[in-house]
N, C-alpha and C positions, 0 to 999 in steps of 0.2 A: 540526524542533526541533533546533538545531545545539549543544546542551548549553550551557552558560555559556561564553563568551568573553572574552578579556582582550586589549585592544589594547596591545600593546607596540611600537614602533619605535625604530630607529636603534641606536645604540652603549648604549644603556641594557638595551635588550631583548637584544642580543648579549652584553653581561656577564652579566646574570642567567642568562642559557641557558647559557651556558658553564660559569659556577661550578654551577650545578646539575648538570649533567652529570658534572663533574669530580669532585664533592665525594662522599665516603664519606659515609654515612647515618649521624649520632652516633646515640650510645645514651643511653637515659634512664636516670635513678636510682631504684633499680636497673636494670641493663639486662635483667634477666629476673624472672620469677615463675614461681608455679605454681600452681593450684587443681586440687582434686578434687570432681567433682559429688557434692552430697549423696545419700545413696542412700535418704532417705526425705521424703514430699512436706512443702512447706511450709517449708522450710529455705531460706537465704540465706546464701552466702559473697562475700567481697568481696577483692580484691587492689588495691591502689594504686600509683602511680608517679607520678613527676615528672619535668618535661624542660622543655629549652628548643627553640622551632621557629625556625630561621634564617630571614632576610628572603629574599624571593623572590616568583615570580609564577606562577601553573599556570595555564593555561585548560581544563585537562580536569576537573577536580573531582574528581580523584583523584592519590593518592599512590603509587598502584602504579607499578612501573618501566614506562616511563621516564618518571619524574617531570620536571617542567622547574623545581620547586622541592626542595629538599634536606629528606628527611623526617627526623623524630626517630623513633628505632623502638625499640620495647618487644615484648620476647618472653615470650609465656606458655604454660607447658606445660599443657594441659586432658587430665586424667585421668578416663576415663568407667568406673566398675565395669563388669564385664560383665553385659549383659541388663538395664541399668540402664531405657533406653528401651522396653522391653517393657510397663512400667508406670507409669513417670513420664514426664514432658516437662520439659525444661530451657530454661529461657529466658536467653541471655546478652546483656548490655547493657552495651558498650564505651562509655566517655564520656571525653572531654575538656572541661577548662572552662578559660578564661583571663579575665582583667581587663576589656579593652576590646575592644568588639567592632568597633571601628575597625580591629583588625588581623583580618583575614578569614583563617580559617584551616580545614583539612581533615582528617576523620579517617577512614582508611583500616585494613580489617581484612583480612588475608591468611590462607588457609588453610594446612595443612602443606604442601600441593603448590605453594603461590605462587599460587592462583587467590585472585581478589578475592570474599571473604564478600560486601561491599557497603563503600559510602563515604557519610560524610555530609558536605554542604556547604551548611549552611542560612543562614548571614548573620549568625547572631548570635554570643554568645560561648560558645555551649555545642554541640557536636556529640556526635552518638550512633548508633552503629551496633547495631539490634538483630537477634539471631538465634535459633533455636530448635533444641534436639537437635545442637549440633555434634560431630562424632567428636572423638575423642581424639587429640593430637599439639600441635605446637608452631604456635601461631599469632601473628602479626605485628600490632600496633596501630601504625600509621604515622599520624604528626602532621607536616602540612608546610602551608604557606602557599598560601592562593589569593593573596592580595594584602597583602603587609605588608613594609614597608620598613625594621621595626627587629626585633630577637630578642624573643621573647615567650616567655615562661614559662608554662607550663602545667599542670596537673594531670590525672593519668588515673586511671581506674579500669574495673575490670569487675566486675560485679554479675552471680551465678548463683543463680536462683532455681528452685526446682523445685515440682511441682505436680502432683496425681494426674492419668495419663493415662486422658482418656476421649474414645472418638472424636468428632470434631466431626460433630454431626447435620447431617444435609441439611435444610435448610430449605424448606416445602413452598411451590411456586409456586401463584399463584390461577389460575383458568380464562381462558386467552388469549383465549376468546370468539370462535375461529377467524382470530387473528391470524396473518399469512400473507404471505411475500415471493415475490417473483419470481426467476427465476434472474439468474445475475450477467453484468452486460455490461461489456465494456472500454471505461471513457472514454476513453482513449486507449490504441490496439492495438499500439502500437510502442514509446512513450517508457517510459523509467525515470522514475517520478513518485511518490517518497516521502512519508510523513506526510500522504495527502491530506486537504484541506480541502474541505468540501461546504456551500456556502451557498445560499440560494435567497431571490431578491426577492420583491417584492409580488406580480408580474405571474406568479409563478410559475415564471419561467426557474431551471433548476438549475445551479449553477457547481460544477466541480470544479476543484481546483487544488494543485500541489505540487511540490517541489523534487526536481533533480537534481543530487549531488554536493555539495559543500560550499559555504558562503559564496562569493560572486562567481560562482557558478557559472551556474544558471538555473532557471528557474520554469516551468512548463506551465500551460496552465488551458483548460478546455474549457466550453462551455456546451450544456444540452438544452433545447429549446424544445417538445417533445414529450412531456413527461412520463417524460423517464429513457430511454427507447428508444434515441435515438441522441445522441451528443453531437459539436459543432464545434468544432474547434481554435481558439483564438484567438490574434491575431498573424499575423504573415507566413507563409503555408504557403511549401515544404513543413516547416519546421523550426518555425516558431510560438513566438514570444516576447513577452510581454506589455510588455516595456518595454527600454530602451536601457541594456545594461549590469546589472551586478551579478545577483541574483536567489538565492534560497535563504530558507526559513521563510514561505512562502506566507501573506498575510495578504488578504481580501475584505471587501466591505463593499457597502451600497447605500442609495440615498436613500430619507427616509422618506417623500416625496410626489415626483410626477412632475417633471419637468423640463420646459423649454420644447418638447422633442420627443416630449412624452408617455411619456417611459420612467421608469425610477427609475436615478439616476446610479450609475455601477458605479465602485469606487475599488478599486484593485490597492497592495500594497506587497511587495516582497521585499528579504531581508537582502541588504545590500551588501558590501564591505569590512570587514565588523565594526566600523565605524563610524558606519555610516548605512546608509539605506534606499533602496533603487530603488523609483519610484512611477509609476502610471499612473492614467488616468481614463478613461472613456467614457459618452457622453452617450446611445449607441445599444447597450446590451447587450453590449459588447465588438467590436462590429464596426469602431467607428473607435476606436484608442486613441493617448492623447496620453501622451507619457512626461517625465517629470521627470528621468530619468537617475540613475544609481546614487548620487546625493547630494540625490535629491528632497525629504527632509525637513530639510535644512540640518543647523546645528549648534545645539544647545540651549545655555542657560544653567545647566544644571544638572550638566556633567559630560561624562563621554565613555563610550565602549564600548557598544556594541549587541550584544542578543541577542532571540530571538523576541518578536517585536511582534503585536498584535493590533488590531482597529480597528472602528468604529462610527459611522453617521450619526448627528447629531442634529437633523437638518432636511433642508431638500432638496439641500445642499451644502456643510454644515459637516460635518467628518470628525475626530474625535479618536483618535489615535495614541500606544497605550500599547506599552512595551517596557522589559525588563528591563536597565537602565541597570548597568553594570559598576564604573564608578569616579565618584563612590561608589555602591554598590549602592543602587539605588531604582527604583521604578516611575515612571517619568516620562510626562507626558501632552502632546502637542505636539498644535497645532491648524492644521487647514486649512480656509479658507472657499470655496477652489476647486475642490470635488468631489474632494479628496484627491490634486492635482496636486503642490501645494507646502505646506508646513508653516513657521509662523514659528519663530523662535529660542527664543519664552518658553516656559515648560515647568512644568508643575505636578509636584509630587512626591506621587503617590497611594498610596502604599505604600512603607514604608523596611525595607531588610535583607529584601527577599523571596527566597526559594528559586526560586520558580518562579511566575509570575503567569499564570491561567488568559484566557481569551477576555473581551472586553468586550463588554457587552451595553446596549440603550437600552429604557427603559419609556416609551413615549410618552407626552406630555402628557395631564393630567386635571385635573377640578377640584381634587382633593386635591393635585396635584404639576402645577403649571401648566409648568414647564420642563421635566416628565419627571423620570425618574430613570436615572444611568447609573453601572452597577455591574461588577466583575469580583472574581473569587476569586483568592486566592493563598494559598500555605504558607509556614512559617519555623520553623525550630528551635525550642525551647523546652525549661526544664528538666524539663519533665513531659511531653515528647514532641513530634511534629512538629502544629503548629497548623493548623487550617484557618480562614483569614481572609476577609474580604470587605471590600473599599472601595466606597464610593458617593459619588455627587455629585447635588446637586438642583439645580443651577446650570449644566449643562451642561458640566460638568469644569474650572470655574474653583475651587471649593475642595472639598475632600474629608473625607471621617471614613471611619473603619474600626472593626470590631469581630471578637472572636474568636468562632467557631461551633463547633467540635467539635476533639478531640484524636484525631490517629489512630493506630492500632496500631501503625506504624511509618512512614518517610517514605514520601510522597505516589510514587506511582509515576507520576514525573512530572507533567502538571498537573491540578489541580482546573477542572473546568468547571461553567458554571451557565448556565441560562437561566429564562425567566418565562412564565408563563400571562397569559390575559388580563383577570385578575382582580389582577395585581401579586404573585401568588406567586411565589418566587424559590426554584428549587431547584439545590443545590449537590452536585455527584458528585464523587467522588476513588477512587483505590485507594492500598493502600500494600504495602509492602515485606516483611512479616512474612508473614500469612497470604495474603497476595494475593487478597484480597476486594475488592469494590466496595460504598461505602457511600452514602449520600443524606442530607442534612440539608436542611430547609425553613425559610424564612425569608419575608417578605414586605417590600415598600416601605415600608410604615407600621410596621412593627416596626423596621425599621432607622433610621428617624428617629425613632421615638419611644426608643429605648432605647441606641444607638451614638453616642458623642460623641467620641471620641479623632480628633485632627487630626494627620494624619502629617507636616503642615508643620511640627509644634511640637514633636513629640517622635519620636523614633526606637526607643522602647520596645516590646516585643511588645505587640500588642493585647490587652487583656482578654478573657477569655471572656464572653460575655454570654447565660447560658442562656436567659432571658426571652424572648429574640429568636429562637431557634432549638428546632426538634425536636430530638430524640434522634437520634443515627445509627441507620438502619435498613440492613441488609445487603442489597444489591441481587440479586447473582447467589444462584440457587436450584438445588436438586435435585441432580444428580450434579456439577455444575460446582464444582471445587475450587481452581482457581487462574483468575484474571483478569486481565488487562492491556488498556491504550487505553480508558479510559472515557470514554465522551461522553454528554453529556444535550440533550434538548431538549424542549421544551414547546410555547408558541406559541399553545394554541387555550383551550379550556373548563378552568376552575378544578379544578386536581386531575388533570388528565391530563397526564402527563409518561413520556417514553420514555428508556430509558439501554441504550447499544450497547457490548459489549466483546470483546475476544477472548476465548474461555472454553476449559478443556479439564478432563477429569476426571483428570488426572494432579496430585497434592497434591506440593507442593514448590516449590523457587525455580527460576522459569524463568531466571535470568540464567546459570545454571551449564550447562556444556558438557554433563553428563551426564543433562540434564533431556530423559526422553524423552516425548514429549507429541504428541498427535493435537488441533490449534486449529481452531476453527470461530466464526463470528461469531453472537451471540445479541443479541436484542432483547429486554429485560424492559420491559413497560409497567406502569405504574400508574394504574389511575383514580381514588384517592385519596389521591394523592401528597401534598396540602397535610395530611393527617392525621398526628398523632402515630403511629399504629399504621398507616401506610401498607403495602399489601400490592403484591407485583409477580407478574405473569405472568412465562414465560419461554419465548422459540420461538428454535428455532435459524433464522437466516435465511440461511445457506448450506447449499447442498444438498449439499455434500461438503466437505471440509476444507481450508482456503486454506493452511495453514502447517503445519509440523512441528519439534518438539524446542524447542531453547532460544528465547528472545527476552530479548535484552540490552537492559536499562533504564537504563546508564549513561551514555547522551549519547556526545559524541564520544572517552569513555575506552573505549567498546566497539570502536571502530575502530582505537584506537592501541593497545590490550592485546596482549599475545604469549601465546599465540595471539589474535586479535580475537575480541570477543565478535557474535554475530548481531543487528547492526543493520538488515539490509538492507531494512527497512520502515519504517527511523527510528524516531519516537517515537510516532505517535497515529494516528488517523484517526475519522472525524467522521460524525454524523447529523444531519437538518433537518428540519422540518416545512412542507409545502406549503402556504401559506393558500389555494391557488386549486382545488387537487385533493383536499384536505385527507390526503393520503398522507405516509408517513414516507419518506424517502430515506436510504440508509445507502452510504457511501462507506469502500473498505478497500482494502489492498495483498496480492495475491496474490505472495508470493516466488517460486513456482516450486521450492521445496527440497523434497527428498526426505529421507526418513527417514535420519538418520547424516551427513547433509552438515553440515559445520561453519556455513554460511554462506549464506542465501539468493541465488538469482541475481539477481533483478531485483524492482523495486518496481512490480508492474503495477496501475493503479488501476482497480477494478472498483465496480460501483455496484448495488445491488439497491433495489427499489421494492416498498413495501407493494401488496398486491393483494386483501386483505381483512380484515376485523377491526374492531374500535374504533376511529374516527378521532379523533385529539387535538382534534380540530376540533366533537367532538361526533357522535354518530351511529356510522356504520358506512361502511365502503369496501366496494365489490363485493359479492360477490366480481367479480373481473375475468377471465371465463373464458378469454379466447384468451392470459393471461399466467401461467396456471397452468404451473409450471416444466416437468413431462413432458408433451411432446406432440412431435408428429411435422412440424408445419408452422407458419409464421410467414407472416405478410402484413404489407406494409409500404408505406405511402403514398408515391405517386409525388410529385415534385417537390421532394424532400429531399434530392439527391445536390449539394451545394451546393459550387462553386467560389468562390474569392475572397470567401470568409465575411468576414474580419476582416484589417485590416492597421494599422500601427503609425504611423498618419497621424491629423491632427486632421479633414481633410477631402482631396479629397470622399470619399463612401460608396464602399466598394470596388464593382467591377462584379459582383457577386453573381450567379451563374448557375447554373441547374440542369442537371446533366450526365446527358442520357438514359443513356448509353453506361454509366455508373456507377449508375443508379437502379433498386435492385430493387425489384420488386413482391411476389416471395413467395419461400419458400425450401420445400422438402420434404425428408424424408429416409424412405428405404424400404430395404427389402433389395435388396442389391447385385443388378444385372442386367447382362448383357452388352449393351453398349452397341450392339451391331451387329444383334442379330436379336430384343433385348428379352426374351430368356429369361432366368429366374433363376438366380444362380450356387449352387451347392450348397456348404454351409459357407461361405458369402460373408461379407462385411462390408456394407457400406452404400453405396447411390447417393445424393449429395446432387444436387437439381436445384434450379439458381438462375434465377429468371425475371428480366429486367433489360426496362427499358422499349423499349431501341433498342440493337441491336448492329451495326446498319449499319456499312459502312466509312466512310459520311460522318461519323456519329454519332461513332464512334473517333476519327477524326481530328480533330474539332471538339475532343474533349475532350482530347486530346494538346495541341493549338495554346492553350487557355485554360488550360491547368495548366503549360505550357512543360513538357511529359516527354516521354519517348519510349517508355515503354509502360505498359501498362495491368494492373492486378493485381484478381483477384475471388479472395477468401479465403474459406474455409470454416475457421474458428478453433474449435477444441472443446477441452475437458479430458480427457485419455486417460490414465486411471490417476492418477498422480501429476503429471504436468504437461502444458501446453497445448501441442498439436500444430497442424499446419495443412494442409490439402489447397487447392490453388490452380490455378486457371487464368491464364495469362498471354498477352499480345498485343503485339506490335510490328508496325509494317509490314514489317519486314525479315525477320520470322521466324514470322508468322502466330500461331496457337493454339499455346500448348504445355502441359502439364500435369505437377503434380509435386507430392510430399507431403513434409513435414520435421519430425522432432521438435523440441522446442522449442530455439529456436537465438537467441543474442545474439549481436551484434558490437560491439566498442569501434571499433577503427580505421576502420571504414567509417562510422561516425558524424561528425557535423561537431564542430570544438573547442567547448567548454563554454562559452565567452561571450567578449567583447571583450577581448582582452589575455591571454587564457589559453589554456596550451599543452594543456590535459587533453582527454581525449575522453568522451564519454557512452555508457553502455550504451545498447542497444536492442534489439527484438526484429526477426528478421529472418525473413524467408519464403522462404529460397533453393531449397526443392521441388527438394531432390538426388535423392529417391526417386521416380523415374519412376511415374505412375501412368495409367489409361485417362480419357480425358477425349472428350467430343464438345460441339461448339456447333452450335446453329442459329441462324443470323445473322437469319435471315427471322423466327424466331418471338421471338426475344430469348431462349434457352434454352442454360443451360450445366450439364453432367451433368459429375460425377467419380465414380469409383469408388474407395472406399478399402476395399484388401482386408482381411480378417479378420487374417494374422497380423501385423498392424501395430496391431492394436486390445488394449487393456489394460482391465482390471476392477479394482476396489479390493474386497477380501474381507478377514473378520476383525474382531475388538473394537477399540474405540478407547477402552477404558477407563484407569485408572490405568497410565500408563507402558507403553501400547500404542499400536500404530500399524497400520493396515490395510496389506495386504501387496497386490503387483501379481500379477494373474493373467491368462492368457490370456482375453479377451472369449467370451463363449458366447451363444447365444440367450438375450436377455431382460437381459444386461450392461447399465448403464446409463452413459452417456457424458454428459457435463457442459458446460452454457454455450456450446451451438453457436450460433456468431454469424456468417452471411455479411458481410464486410467490401470495399469497393470503394475500391481506392487508386491513385495515379497515381506513377511514378516517373522521377524527373527523370535519372536516371544512364543512360548509354549502352547496359548490359549489362541485360537484363530480369533476369536472376537474381541480379543485384549491387546492393545496397540500401544506401542512406543514409537520411536520413529521408524517409518515404515521406507522399504528399500525400493525407490523408483526405477520402474524398467521401461515402461511404452506409454506412449497416449496418442489418441485420434486427433485432428484436428478439430477444433471447437466449433460449434453451431447452435442456434437458436432454431427453436423447432415448436411448431402448433399441435395440438390437441386436435386429432383427425376423426371424422365422423366413421361409425362403422357400419358397414351393410350385415344387419343381422339375418341369419338364418336359422330354420328351426332347428333346436337341439339333435344332436345324432343319436345321443345315448337315451333309452328310456326314463333315465332320471340321472341328473347329476347334481352335486353339491358344492357350491363356490362360496366365496366370500374371504374377507379379510377384515380388520380393525382391532379395537380395544375395548374390554369388558370393564365392567364399574370397579373391581379392584385393581385394575393399572395395567394388567397384563394384555399381551398382543398376540393376534392369531392370524394363520394364512391358511384355506383350506380349498382344495378341489380334488374332489372325489366322483369317478362315474361309477354307477352301478351296471354291474355287467357281470359275466363269466369268462376270466377272472374280472373283480373288482380293479380299478386303475386308479391312481392319484397320491396325493400326500398331503400330511397335517402338520401344522407346526405350531407351536405356540412358547410364549417368553415372559417371564417376569422376573424380579428381583432373586428368586429361588429357583427358577425353573427354565431349562433349555430343551423342550421337548420338540422331536420331529420324528415323524412314521419312518420304519424303513420298510413296512408290508402293509398293504390293505388285506385281510382275510375275508370280512362280510361288508357290505354294504347295502341297506335297505331304507328306502323313503316309504315309511309307513304310512305316510297319507300328504296332501299337500304341503300341510305345513311343519312334518317332521321328519327327521331321519337319524339313524343309527348307523355309526361305524365303527367297527373291532379291528384291531390288528397288534402289530407288534412295533417298538420304535425303540428310541434311546432316551433318556432324560440327561444330559451332559454325557458322562462317560458309562450309565447304569442303563442295562437293557430292562426294557418295563413291558407289559401288555397294556394295552389300554381300550376305552369305551368311549366316543365321542357322540353326545346328544346334541343335535341342535333343532332350533326352531327358527322359521322364518316367519316372521309376524307382518309381513305385509311390505308394499312399496316403501313406506316411510321409515321401515327399519327400526320404528322406536320399541317394537316388541321382541326384538332377535334376541335369541339366546344360544350361547357356546359354552358348553359345559364337557370337561375332560375329566375322565376317572383314568388314574394310572394305577397300575400293581406291581410293585409298590409305587407308593408315591401321594396316592391319595386323590381328590377332587380340584380342580381348577377352574375358573373363569366364572361365568354369571351373565347379566344382562349386557348386551353391546351398547356402549355408550357412544361408538364412532366407528363408521362403517358401516358392513350389512352382511347378511347370510340369505343366501338365496337358494331355494330349492327348484328346479329347473325339471318339467316333466313335458311330454308331448300331449 
């Protein structure tokens, strides 16, 4: 969701922006006021002011600097008696009203430090911001235009109400009856993909899609055909895009019946240049994509300006597209009869003056509703608060009715979402920005048709609340969760069975603020009696470790442009869906790889977890699926699923999809670290990961290079190490053979491809440079790759995660848990194996958590061996494992900013005493052949006096004292 956008072009836009930037903020009448919070419960005080909002346009939905429309400013001094919040709570309601809702205005409240408390931009003639227990100081209420062509007089007020402070009780959760989820797998192991949308077609194919960057940037999508274990990139690899031009705010939908190829038609839309949508359609699950380009939806007869779109099929080929039109503000509906490729110009108004519309859904035809029922939730500000509404159609979108279902405690935290079960019960879920809880109200298609009559094509008034059609709101989040955001709902199965996913934390407060210290996890709360007025919810943490820390900004584009910016690195939502084939729940979310106290997350990496046990929304129970229990030491993977040329941006012919045996995993295991030469266990070691591949013969490797048009191949063991994702990898090229490396979480911008046709921007992506050499071994005959990750590189999480708490990273020890380990095979089109742009994904194993295991150490088998890895004082990184013998065996590797050395042959190796060794041989520094001598010192168990000195001829000396890691000389 790219927040609300306003299309401005030409001299008018330039004039408006220049005027806004140059003008000083006018003051209200009076310009200032003050209020003292009452010291007793049940008291109310009010201050009022008046002002005039200047004409202007503001696409950011906030008056905070830098605002593109001139704000009218009122300053309020708030005095809070000492100790008052120890016994009382105070609610602060800032409100502005004006005569004509056709003039669209914004209210923003800033705290004494200039930070945004919140903004209201709901589309009616009332905007309000609600906050609790504000600290004393001077606050500013700013009123500015979202879209107004004339000056607008307004009235402003602040109402302060006190109540007796009572601790908010924890709502108990119901018995989860074994509900459980898998470890998290990266649907895309490289591309930045914010606000991931997950949708599942009737055949059980699981699609994940999301944007990178802003409008007119790009969308990426993946499909899993094996129950969420592996995802294939849609669009032409290695980059992969679904459409020609545009992209942003991804929407997906599927036909209700099979097409002529026996599949459910696939349709996609992405936000184009803020005035329309790029489109594509596929008859074969995204393998062939036909694009309508950046203006596939054409121009409507209802106005202009485009923001967040949603879509649904109402038969095999007919698609309804709704979006938040900006001029004038309406939810408009366009229709496609060719599977979502092109849309006609005629549009209907399905909702007036919305704040945000949620996803559109279709209840398929029945005897009661021969055309089915189309519906979507939306919200809008009103005099009594923010209203949660629903619009619906019983003639496949030709005409619409709407009504109000609930009033939220505060503005919705972005979208309300809705879904239905197979009896037509509709579940609407929303969050709010006062207490940051999640709520659900329930209605049904029959109740809507019986009780709701307002026609949005006739009137733009706020829909009336219709209590007889809806249950009372029920709080969804339970137990110790105190703040929740990014709510999403799915049903789809038996009556009353519904699941809600959200990001939850035990920290109580406002996640928008930069001082919000929190540990976030993904929760799935399930109700088995959701259609009842007294619905209950279980609560299960679906992630095995925190996916995010600290603040999450919910102010849309205003987050990105604020100074300092808010953390919108994951954008604005994630999703879950029910699979009608395997009867499981699937959840997608973003891992930001943000560490505590970082201001902003570093990337939006799309992850998926899958239900492995517990009640099914389709009735009965799932599993348990024993080989998907998160904590284990091995995964098996079917053969034949390492697919190249999976998808192409052409209507015909079908892509030449082929299995790549050189990339086709059959299994992966993790165990205690072992010497890869003699098999002995490493004392105080890390782990050895063993990846088995169908065929690593030279012929198979060359064939995969040819079919993927690449120059090197990569096999990666990616896992979460403490706070962030890291990787150990083997890479192969014909020129360099096999090399091995490890890297901390690494992203790149410049190495990634431009963000889209006509765009000069670049995108973030995860890179696998392997800059820390590690020990590795490949047996091509058996198709086995082994990698050693030493213990000094490994980190664990320790400590509480309650209110205001984050775990700390500590050195890993035996029993430490590492997370989401997954083997990926990739092809690299770049000429240098260690330099990556977009990589070509081929295969991956099912994800798993694993523990650092105790090794049983035997006496060394060689009379002397020298091992170690780490970092020297100059910043270079090394790895070595050399056994003295006739002949000597082993390897040495060293990398820094100017050096990429690896041995190719060990000629002599001597342990001169218990602390010193000298190794001679030949190797390559980059592409240059060199002779080398390595002198090492083992300074003892503390490793504070270890020394690694590599001398190359040509090339000179590298290395020095070891600052991280160690060198060990082992003798009988």
